[in-house]
C-alpha positions in Angstrom: 5.3 17.9 12.9 6.6 19.5 9.7 9.5 17.7 7.9 12.7 19.6 7.8 13.0 19.7 4.0 15.1 22.3 2.1 13.5 25.4 0.7 15.4 24.7 -2.6 13.0 22.8 -4.8 15.7 20.7 -6.5 17.4 19.8 -3.2 14.0 19.0 -1.7 13.2 16.5 -4.5 16.6 14.9 -4.3 16.2 14.4 -0.5 12.7 13.0 -0.9 13.9 10.6 -3.6 16.8 9.5 -1.4 14.4 8.8 1.5 12.0 6.9 -0.7 14.7 4.8 -2.3 16.4 4.1 1.0 13.2 3.0 2.7 12.1 1.0 -0.3 15.4 -1.0 0.0 16.0 -1.1 3.7 12.8 -0.2 5.5 10.0 -2.1 7.1 6.5 -1.2 8.2 5.9 -3.8 10.9 3.0 -4.9 13.1 3.5 -7.7 15.5 1.9 -9.4 18.5 3.7 -9.3 21.9 2.4 -11.7 24.6 1.4 -9.8 27.7 1.0 -12.4 30.4 -0.9 -11.2 33.4 -2.2 -8.2 31.6 -5.6 -9.6 30.8 -7.3 -7.2 33.2 -6.1 -4.2 31.3 -8.3 -3.1 28.4 -5.4 -3.1 25.9 -4.4 -6.7 26.8 -7.7 -8.5 27.2 -6.6 -10.9 24.5 -3.3 -11.6 26.3 -1.5 -9.9 23.4 -0.4 -6.3 22.5 -0.3 -5.2 18.9 3.0 -3.5 18.3 3.6 -1.0 15.5 6.9 0.2 14.2 8.5 1.9 11.2 12.1 0.8 11.0 15.2 1.0 8.8 18.3 -1.0 9.5 22.0 -0.6 8.6 25.3 -1.9 9.7 27.6 0.2 11.9 29.6 1.6 9.0 26.4 3.2 7.5 24.8 4.4 10.7 25.1 8.0 9.5 22.3 7.3 7.0 20.0 6.4 9.8 20.7 9.7 11.6 20.0 11.5 8.3 16.6 9.8 8.3 16.0 10.8 11.9 16.8 14.4 11.0 14.7 14.3 7.9 11.6 13.0 9.8 12.3 14.8 13.1 10.9 11.9 15.1 12.1 8.4 16.2 15.5 7.3 17.3 18.6 5.3 16.3 19.2 2.2 18.4 22.3 -0.1 18.3 21.7 -3.9 18.3 24.8 -5.7 19.4 25.4 -8.8 17.4 26.6 -12.0 19.1 27.0 -14.0 16.0 29.8 -14.1 13.5 29.2 -10.8 11.9 31.9 -8.1 12.3 29.7 -5.1 12.9 26.6 -4.3 14.9 23.3 -3.5 13.4 21.7 -0.1 13.9 18.0 0.6 13.6 16.2 3.9 13.0 12.8 3.3 14.6 9.6 5.2 15.0 7.2 3.6 17.4 5.1 6.4 18.9 1.6 6.3 17.4 1.3 10.1 17.2 4.7 10.2 15.3 3.5 7.5 12.9 0.1 9.2 12.3 1.4 12.8 12.3 4.7 12.4 10.3 5.6 9.0 8.8 2.3 7.9 7.4 1.4 11.3 5.9 4.8 11.4 4.2 4.5 8.0 2.6 0.9 8.8 1.6 2.0 11.9 -0.2 5.1 10.2 -1.7 4.3 6.5 -2.3 7.0 3.8 -2.4 7.7 2.1 -5.7 8.2 -1.4 -4.7 5.9 -4.1 -3.2 6.7 -2.5 0.1 3.9 0.1 -0.8 1.3 -2.6 -0.2 2.7 -3.4 3.3 2.7 0.4 4.0 -0.9 0.7 3.0 -1.9 -2.2 5.3 0.3 -0.7 8.1 -1.5 2.7 7.7 -4.9 1.0 7.9 -4.0 -0.9 11.1 -2.5 2.1 12.8 -5.6 4.1 12.0 -7.7 1.3 13.4 -5.6 1.4 16.6 -5.9 5.2 16.8 -9.7 4.8 16.8 -9.4 2.1 19.6 -10.7 -0.7 17.4 -7.9 -3.0 18.5 -9.6 -3.1 22.0 -12.6 -5.0 20.7 -12.4 -8.7 19.8 -13.5 -8.2 16.3 -11.1 -5.2 15.7 -8.3 -7.2 17.2 -9.1 -10.1 14.9 -9.3 -7.8 11.8 -5.9 -6.3 12.6 -4.3 -9.8 13.2 -5.8 -10.9 9.8 -4.1 -8.0 8.1 -0.8 -8.6 9.9 -0.5 -12.1 8.7 -0.6 -10.9 5.1 2.3 -8.5 5.5 6.1 -8.7 5.1 7.1 -12.3 5.4 3.5 -13.5 5.4 3.8 -15.8 8.4 1.8 -19.0 8.4 -1.7 -18.7 9.7 -1.5 -21.5 12.3 0.1 -19.4 15.1 -2.2 -16.5 14.4 -5.3 -18.6 14.2 -4.3 -20.2 17.5 -4.1 -16.8 19.1 -7.5 -15.8 17.7 -9.2 -19.0 18.8 -7.7 -18.9 22.3 -8.2 -15.3 23.1 -11.1 -13.9 21.0 -13.7 -16.7 21.0 -16.5 -14.3 20.1 -14.7 -12.9 17.0 
């Protein structure tokens, strides 16, 4: 998928700069583990977990237009409303790209060509490696699954290793 970028070089650079700055501040390249009880007979869930990948940018309801602008820019993904049940006055909206072919064909190549400038670049690089591993089916092997989980625990909030290690010990004993 080609990105719908203006033919005007100056407008194109401004748009790319806006996307990079916005994602640097509000975006997240996320990999997570989702428990798939009862799915252990399926190849993708032999560990009892599914690896979930997502590129997401969030905003409050008043700024949802920015998310639609990102969706138009990339030409993939969708904007989702998350209703808040807490004391905040506005709902949160998320621009999310989850489909692997959209990540590998549009999102990852864009950020490889135009790197982020914050520490988020490191998370992006790890995300890209893991998505590539998943594209080549490495996550379906115990060792590939363990390698991806090892990378995941070093990303974003850098979750404590105890939960991840419990998953690996309980579901990938040969890794």
